[in-house]
N, C-alpha and C positions, 0 to 999 in steps of 0.2 A: 224322627228327625230332631226332636227336642234333645234326645239323648246324645245324638251326634254333635250337637252344639255345646254340650256341657264341657267346661274346662276340666281336664283331668289333673290329678296330682303331679303327673310328669310334666305338665305344661307350666307349672308355677316356678317362680324364682323365690327362694326362701332366704330371708335376710335376718341376721341377728347381730348382737354387739357383744363386747367383752363385759359380761354382767354376772359374775359368779355369785351364788352357786347355780344360777339358772342356766346361763350360757357362758362358756369361756374356753379359750384355747390353751391346751397343755401338751407339751412335747409335740407340737404340730397337729394335734388332733382336737376336734371340737368335742367338748364335754358339757355336762350339766343336766339339771332336772328337766328343763324344757326341751333340750335336745333328745334326751331319752324318751320323753313323752311323745315327741313328734315321730320318732322311729317306731314306737309302739302303734301309733295311729296308722302309719304307712303299712305296717304288718297286718293290722286289722283290715285295711282296705285291699290287701293283696297286691300292692304295687312294689316293684323292685327298685326302691330308692333307699339311700342311706345318707348319713350325716356329711359325707364328703362333698355333697352338692350345695351345702348351706354356705352362703356368703357371710363373712365376718366383716362388718363395716362400722365406722364410727356412728354413734346413734343418730346424729343430725342428718348425715348422708343417707342412712337407711330409711329414716322417717320421711324425708322429702322424696326419696325415690319411690317409696310405697304409695305416697299420696298421688304421684304423677304418672307412674307406670302401671299399665294393666298387667294382671297375672303376677303380682308381687304379694308376698306375705311377710309381715314383720312381727318378730316375737322377741321378748315377751313384753307386751304393750299394755299399759294401764288403761282401763276403760273409764272414761270420764264423760259427763254430760256434754262438755265442750267438744269432745272428739266423736260423739256418738254417730253423727251423720257423715263423718269423714271416711269411715272404713266399714267393712263388714266384719263381724266379730265371731270368733269361735273360742269357747272356753267356759268357765275360767281355767287357766292353765297353772296359775300360781296365786298365792296371796302373800302380801307383805305390808310393811309399814314404811311410809316416807317420813324421814326424821331430819333433824339438824345434828350433824356430827361435829363435835368441837373438841379442841384440846382442853383437858381438865383445868390447866392453869389459866385459861381464858375466862373462866368463871361466867360462862354464858348462862344467864338466868332469864327465862321467859315465863311470865305468869299468864299472859294473854297475847293474842296476835299483835296488839299495838307495840309490844316490846320488841318485835322483830326489827323495827326501824332503828333500833339502837346499834345494830350490828352489821358488819360487812359479811354478806352471805354469798357464797359461790354456788353455781348450779350449771348443769349441762344444757345447752340450747335445745329447745324442743322437748326436753324431759318434762314429765308430768308435774314435777315439783315447781317448775316455773309458773304454771297456771295456778297452782295452790298458793304460792307466795303472792302473786298478783291479786288473787281473790281475797287474800288476807290484808290487803291495803298497801302493799309495796308497789312501787313503780318499777318498770323494766330497767330504768337507768340506775336504780338503787342496787341492782344485782350485778355480780361479777360473773359473766357468762362465758363459758368456754365450750369448745367442740368435743372435748374428751375429759376424762377424769384426771389424767396425769398432771396438767398444769394447775388444776384445782388443789390437788394434794400437795403440790409444791408450795402453793400459796398458804395452805394450812400450816405446813411445816415451818415456813419462814415467818409466819405471823401476819402476812399482809391481808388475810381474811380471817374472820372470827369463826365461821362455821361453813359446813357444806351441806346443802339440802339434797338428800338422796335416799335410796332404799337402804334400810339398816344393814341387812346381811351383805348385800353387794358392796356397800361402802366400806365396811370393816375388812372384807377380803381384799379389796383393791388397795386400801391403805397399807395392809400387811405386805401385799405383793410389791408395793412401791418401796419397801425397805424401811418404812416408818414403824415406830413402836406403838402397837395397837393399845397397849395398856395406858398410854398417855391420853387416850381419847375416851369420850363418853357420848351417850345420846343426850343432848341438851334439851331436846323438845320433840314431841311427836306431832307431825303435821296432819297425818291421816293414815288410815288403814285402807288398802285398796286391793282389788283383784286385778290380775293381769291376764291378757288373752293373746291369741293369735289374731293379728289385725290384717285383713285382706284389702287390697285396693278395691274401691267401690264397684269397678267395672267387672 
């Protein structure tokens, strides 16, 4: 009976975001390291699923949906002490660095976390870096929060913010995809190294 009550892989809703090189849509098809890994897991489990069932949503929407809806899985999600009790975790699926990306001509210089207060920093709502910045002493009202990367990159380009707090690899790819010149950018500060997982709704 216990086996009959177990949720199967086919019962789950899989959610991800545009987060290259881990997950991204290219020519209408979902690609990336984490997508490939999930397909390998399905193969190992012997279930007939493929990447076409994965939902690509803005991060905030996917995060909130996974918190509130049973049988949802969100990836690739940084595992933090603050999030530990919010989800069930499988992984790690990836490892990366959260950094401040800034234009070189902004001369963003941070010797210690106190220096973060000198700059206008953009971030995506519900992203792991928001918690990291708040833990470093910033207030939520100090941050420029958006639902997606595109408006943040626009603000970087027009100079209305000084830096973007995000994953280093994903940030560089998204800046390039937005048509900006990546060579104008640098990693101004490393906030943290973290592992990312598949995060399951707690139920």
